[in-house]
C-alpha positions as CSV (number, residue, x, y, z in Angstrom):
1,M,-33.2,60.4,41.7
2,K,-31.7,59.1,38.6
3,P,-31.4,55.4,38.2
4,L,-28.0,53.9,38.3
5,K,-26.5,52.8,35.0
6,M,-24.9,49.3,35.3
7,S,-22.1,48.9,32.9
8,P,-21.8,45.4,31.4
9,V,-19.4,43.2,33.1
10,P,-17.0,41.5,30.6
11,V,-17.3,37.8,30.7
12,S,-14.2,35.6,30.3
13,P,-14.4,33.2,27.5
14,C,-13.6,30.3,29.9
15,C,-16.7,31.2,31.9
16,S,-19.0,31.6,29.0
17,F,-22.0,29.3,28.8
18,Q,-21.8,29.3,25.0
19,T,-19.6,26.4,23.8
20,T,-18.4,25.4,20.4
21,P,-19.5,22.0,19.1
22,T,-16.9,19.3,19.7
23,T,-16.7,15.8,18.4
24,T,-15.8,13.0,20.7
25,F,-15.6,9.3,20.0
26,Q,-18.3,7.4,21.8
27,N,-17.5,3.7,22.3
28,T,-20.7,2.6,20.5
29,S,-21.2,-0.2,18.1
30,T,-21.0,2.0,15.0
31,P,-18.8,5.0,15.5
32,P,-18.3,7.1,12.4
33,Y,-14.6,6.7,11.6
34,P,-13.4,7.3,15.2
35,H,-9.7,8.0,14.9
36,L,-8.1,7.5,11.6
37,G,-10.4,9.3,9.2
38,E,-12.4,7.9,6.3
39,F,-9.6,8.2,3.8
40,N,-7.0,6.4,6.0
41,Y,-9.6,3.6,6.8
42,L,-10.1,3.2,3.0
43,I,-6.3,2.8,2.4
44,Y,-6.1,0.4,5.4
45,G,-8.9,-1.6,4.0
46,L,-7.3,-1.8,0.5
47,V,-4.0,-2.9,1.9
48,M,-5.6,-5.5,4.1
49,S,-7.6,-6.8,1.1
50,F,-4.3,-7.1,-0.9
51,I,-2.7,-9.0,2.0
52,L,-5.8,-11.3,2.2
53,F,-5.6,-12.1,-1.5
54,L,-1.9,-12.7,-1.8
55,G,-1.7,-14.4,1.6
56,F,-4.5,-16.9,0.8
57,F,-3.6,-17.9,-2.7
58,G,0.1,-17.8,-2.2
59,N,0.1,-20.1,0.8
60,V,-2.6,-22.4,-0.7
61,L,-0.4,-22.9,-3.7
62,T,2.6,-23.5,-1.4
63,I,0.8,-26.3,0.3
64,I,-0.3,-27.9,-3.0
65,V,3.2,-27.7,-4.5
66,L,4.9,-29.1,-1.4
67,R,2.4,-32.0,-1.3
68,Q,3.8,-33.2,-4.6
69,K,5.7,-36.4,-4.5
70,E,9.2,-35.0,-5.1
71,H,8.9,-32.8,-2.0
72,R,7.3,-35.2,0.5
73,K,10.5,-36.9,1.6
74,K,12.3,-33.8,2.8
75,M,12.6,-33.4,6.5
76,I,11.9,-29.7,6.5
77,V,8.8,-29.7,4.2
78,P,6.2,-30.6,6.9
79,F,7.3,-27.5,8.9
80,I,7.0,-25.3,5.8
81,I,3.5,-26.7,5.2
82,N,2.7,-25.9,8.8
83,L,3.8,-22.3,8.3
84,A,1.6,-22.0,5.1
85,A,-1.3,-23.6,6.9
86,A,-1.0,-21.2,9.8
87,D,-0.9,-18.2,7.4
88,V,-4.1,-19.6,5.6
89,F,-5.8,-20.0,8.9
90,I,-5.1,-16.5,10.1
91,V,-6.1,-15.0,6.7
92,V,-9.4,-16.9,6.8
93,F,-10.3,-16.6,10.5
94,G,-8.4,-13.5,11.7
95,Y,-7.9,-10.8,9.2
96,P,-11.5,-10.7,7.8
97,I,-12.5,-9.2,11.1
98,A,-10.4,-6.1,10.4
99,V,-11.7,-5.8,6.8
100,S,-15.4,-6.3,7.9
101,S,-15.0,-3.6,10.6
102,I,-13.9,-1.1,8.0
103,L,-16.5,-2.0,5.4
104,S,-19.4,-2.1,7.8
105,K,-18.1,0.8,10.0
106,D,-18.9,-1.6,12.9
107,F,-15.7,-1.0,14.8
108,I,-14.5,-3.4,17.5
109,T,-15.2,-2.5,21.1
110,L,-13.9,-4.0,24.4
111,E,-17.0,-6.0,25.3
112,R,-17.3,-7.8,22.0
113,T,-16.4,-11.4,21.5
114,R,-14.7,-10.8,18.2
115,C,-12.2,-8.5,20.0
116,K,-11.0,-11.4,22.1
117,W,-11.2,-13.8,19.2
118,S,-9.1,-11.7,16.8
119,A,-6.5,-10.9,19.4
120,F,-6.2,-14.6,20.4
121,V,-6.0,-15.8,16.8
122,N,-3.4,-13.2,15.8
123,S,-1.3,-13.9,18.9
124,S,-1.4,-17.7,19.0
125,I,-0.8,-18.1,15.2
126,G,2.0,-15.5,15.2
127,I,3.8,-17.3,18.1
128,A,3.2,-20.7,16.5
129,S,4.8,-19.4,13.3
130,I,8.0,-18.1,15.1
131,I,8.2,-21.4,17.1
132,T,8.0,-23.3,13.8
133,F,10.9,-21.2,12.5
134,T,12.8,-22.0,15.7
135,V,12.3,-25.7,15.3
136,M,13.4,-25.5,11.7
137,S,16.5,-23.6,12.7
138,I,17.4,-26.2,15.3
139,L,16.9,-29.1,12.8
140,M,19.0,-27.3,10.2
141,C,21.7,-26.5,12.7
142,H,21.8,-30.2,13.7
143,S,21.8,-31.3,10.1
144,V,24.6,-29.0,9.0
145,T,26.9,-29.4,12.0
146,N,26.4,-33.2,12.0
147,K,29.3,-35.0,10.3
148,K,27.0,-37.7,8.8
149,T,25.6,-37.1,5.3
150,T,22.7,-39.4,5.7
151,R,19.4,-37.6,5.6
152,R,17.3,-38.1,8.7
153,H,13.5,-38.6,8.5
154,F,11.0,-38.5,11.3
155,S,8.1,-40.9,11.6
156,N,4.6,-39.5,11.0
157,K,3.9,-39.9,14.7
158,T,6.9,-37.7,15.6
159,Y,5.8,-35.1,13.1
160,V,2.4,-35.0,14.7
161,V,3.8,-34.7,18.2
162,M,6.1,-31.8,17.1
163,M,3.2,-30.0,15.4
164,L,1.0,-30.4,18.4
165,A,3.8,-29.1,20.6
166,I,4.3,-26.0,18.4
167,W,0.6,-25.1,18.3
168,G,0.2,-25.9,22.0
169,Y,3.0,-23.5,22.8
170,G,1.3,-20.7,20.7
171,I,-2.1,-21.3,22.4
172,L,-0.8,-21.6,25.9
173,T,1.1,-18.3,25.7
174,S,-1.8,-16.5,24.2
175,C,-4.8,-17.8,26.3
176,P,-4.0,-16.1,29.7
177,P,-6.0,-13.0,28.9
178,L,-9.0,-15.2,28.2
179,L,-8.6,-16.7,31.6
180,G,-8.3,-13.5,33.6
181,W,-4.6,-12.7,33.5
182,S,-4.5,-9.3,31.8
183,T,-7.0,-8.7,28.9
184,F,-7.3,-8.0,25.2
185,V,-8.2,-4.5,24.2
186,P,-9.1,-2.7,20.9
187,G,-6.5,-0.8,19.1
188,F,-6.8,3.0,18.5
189,G,-8.4,2.5,15.1
190,G,-11.1,0.1,16.4
191,I,-10.0,-2.4,13.7
192,S,-8.4,-5.2,15.7
193,C,-7.5,-6.1,19.2
194,G,-4.3,-7.1,21.1
195,P,-2.7,-7.3,24.5
196,K,-3.1,-4.3,26.9
197,W,0.4,-2.9,26.3
198,A,-0.1,0.6,27.6
199,S,-1.0,-0.2,31.2
200,N,0.5,0.6,34.6
201,Q,-1.2,-2.4,36.3
202,L,1.1,-5.1,37.6
203,E,-0.8,-8.0,36.1
204,D,-0.8,-6.4,32.7
205,R,2.9,-5.7,32.8
206,A,3.7,-9.2,34.0
207,Y,1.8,-10.8,31.2
208,N,3.3,-8.4,28.6
209,A,6.8,-9.3,29.8
210,F,5.9,-13.0,29.7
211,L,4.5,-12.7,26.2
212,V,7.4,-10.7,24.7
213,F,10.0,-13.1,26.2
214,T,8.3,-16.4,25.3
215,G,6.8,-15.3,22.0
216,F,9.6,-13.3,20.5
217,V,12.9,-12.8,22.5
218,L,13.5,-16.5,23.4
219,P,12.8,-17.9,19.9
220,L,14.9,-15.1,18.4
221,I,17.8,-15.9,20.7
222,I,17.6,-19.6,19.7
223,I,17.3,-18.8,16.0
224,I,20.3,-16.4,16.0
225,T,22.4,-19.0,18.0
226,C,21.6,-21.7,15.5
227,Y,22.3,-19.7,12.4
228,S,25.6,-18.4,13.9
229,K,26.7,-22.0,14.2
230,I,25.4,-22.8,10.8
231,F,27.3,-20.0,9.1
232,R,30.4,-20.7,11.0
233,V,30.3,-24.3,9.9
234,L,29.5,-23.5,6.2
235,R,32.3,-20.9,6.1
236,I,34.9,-23.4,7.3
237,K,33.8,-26.2,4.8
238,D,36.1,-26.6,1.8
239,Y,33.9,-27.0,-1.2
240,S,36.9,-27.0,-3.6
241,S,38.0,-30.3,-2.3
242,K,37.3,-33.2,-4.6
243,S,38.0,-35.9,-2.1
244,N,34.4,-36.5,-1.3
245,K,32.0,-35.6,-4.1
246,L,29.0,-36.9,-2.3
247,R,29.6,-34.9,0.8
248,E,30.3,-31.8,-1.2
249,A,27.0,-32.0,-3.1
250,W,25.1,-32.7,0.1
251,Q,26.7,-29.6,1.8
252,R,25.8,-27.4,-1.2
253,S,22.2,-28.7,-1.0
254,Q,22.1,-27.9,2.7
255,K,23.5,-24.4,2.1
256,K,20.7,-23.6,-0.3
257,I,18.0,-24.8,2.1
258,V,19.6,-22.9,5.0
259,Q,19.6,-19.7,2.8
260,M,16.0,-20.2,1.9
261,I,14.8,-20.7,5.5
262,G,17.1,-17.9,6.6
263,F,15.4,-15.4,4.2
264,S,12.0,-16.6,5.4
265,V,13.0,-16.1,9.0
266,A,14.4,-12.6,8.2
267,A,11.2,-11.6,6.5
268,F,9.1,-12.8,9.4
269,I,11.3,-10.9,12.0
270,F,11.4,-7.8,9.7
271,S,7.6,-7.8,9.8
272,W,7.1,-8.4,13.5
273,T,10.0,-6.4,15.0
274,P,8.4,-2.9,14.6
275,Y,5.2,-4.1,16.3
276,C,7.3,-5.7,19.1
277,I,9.4,-2.6,19.7
278,V,6.3,-0.3,19.8
279,S,4.6,-2.7,22.2
280,V,7.6,-2.9,24.5
281,V,8.0,0.8,24.6
282,S,4.3,1.3,25.4
283,A,4.6,-1.4,28.1
284,I,7.6,0.3,29.7
285,K,6.1,3.8,29.6
286,G,2.6,2.7,30.5
287,K,1.2,4.8,27.6
288,N,1.3,5.0,23.8
289,D,3.0,8.1,22.5
290,L,2.1,7.4,18.9
291,S,-0.8,8.8,17.0
292,P,-3.6,6.4,16.1
293,L,-2.4,6.3,12.5
294,E,1.2,5.7,13.5
295,A,0.2,2.9,15.9
296,E,-1.6,1.0,13.1
297,I,1.4,0.9,10.8
298,P,3.5,-1.6,12.8
299,E,0.5,-3.8,13.2
300,L,-0.2,-3.7,9.5
301,M,3.5,-4.7,8.8
302,A,3.1,-7.7,11.1
303,K,-0.1,-8.8,9.3
304,A,1.8,-8.6,6.0
305,S,4.1,-11.4,7.1
306,V,1.7,-13.9,5.5
307,I,2.6,-12.9,2.0
308,Y,6.4,-13.3,2.0
309,N,7.1,-17.0,2.3
310,P,5.6,-18.1,-1.1
311,F,7.8,-15.5,-2.9
312,V,10.9,-16.6,-1.0
313,Y,10.3,-20.3,-1.9
314,T,9.7,-19.4,-5.5
315,M,12.7,-17.2,-5.9
316,M,15.2,-19.3,-4.0
317,N,14.2,-22.9,-4.7
318,A,14.5,-24.2,-8.3
319,R,12.7,-27.4,-7.5
320,F,9.8,-25.5,-6.0
321,R,9.6,-23.3,-9.2
322,R,9.7,-26.4,-11.4
323,S,6.8,-28.0,-9.5
324,L,4.8,-24.8,-9.6
325,K,5.3,-24.5,-13.4
326,I,4.2,-28.1,-13.9
327,L,1.2,-27.5,-11.7
328,V,0.2,-24.3,-13.5
329,F,0.7,-25.8,-17.0
330,R,-1.3,-28.9,-16.0
331,S,-4.2,-26.8,-14.8
332,L,-4.1,-24.8,-18.0
333,K,-4.2,-27.9,-20.1
334,I,-7.2,-29.2,-18.2
335,E,-9.0,-26.0,-18.7
336,Q,-8.2,-26.1,-22.4
337,R,-9.5,-29.6,-22.8
338,E,-12.7,-28.7,-21.0
339,E,-13.2,-25.7,-23.4
340,N,-12.5,-27.9,-26.4
341,S,-15.0,-30.5,-25.3
342,I,-17.8,-28.0,-25.0
């Protein structure tokens, strides 16, 4: 009896026990370039370093210039200094976390304290900044629409109360995730953290709606309302009339200040609007349809908001430029004297 010959049974590839090696991102402390790739992380790190450099030195110079005697008496100056101080604070205490994560390849994970810290700092300072712009818009609207040409000045106590209210608003709207309402989560790149936008849970959606409305939509509505009134008033004013030279000069001065603050507001909104739109779409859909690299671009644009204001002040305010030149020339003379004395 001849033995039966068994023909080999074809095995489907899906049932094969031989698998090709795959790479998956493990949520460990040191993942090797998890999502964006080494080159993209390098570009991101260079851009962030550029933002850190310009943001720090530009805003420090802004504070030094506006602390000069000729600027101290202006009603709007303390708020501009507050904006510059907020940008310096976030550059020093917030953005280095992203840069260090890239340089050390020690990317942020959910359980880390620095995830919560970076998200809280970015959110609270960003909201404090837009609230500062909102207060400035309200004050400028009142100043332009008011028929009196006398310049109003607040007491130091009033300024302190207003600044505390601005910062308190930013902190209170950003701290709920630290107290259990929703949570802060890492971004796709493991570079920084933010609110849990892509979520279907009710508490996350409720906080996201609260944050977007109180931190962006409501201030934006107030700013647009104020500036629409300001432009309407400035358009009606007759600057060709020579009946009141004092009022004409005052109105022209107000117009220049309004334009400068308006450009600063526009730059801030331009920076943050893409991030807000992407976040709102993710919150509505309950998922993020962007690639990891595409998702990081709006966040990087928002972080770049710290570099614009010093350029706006320098280009649109002749007195600021003059004070900056005097400050630079004075420092150069001091350095030259020190070199000659050696």
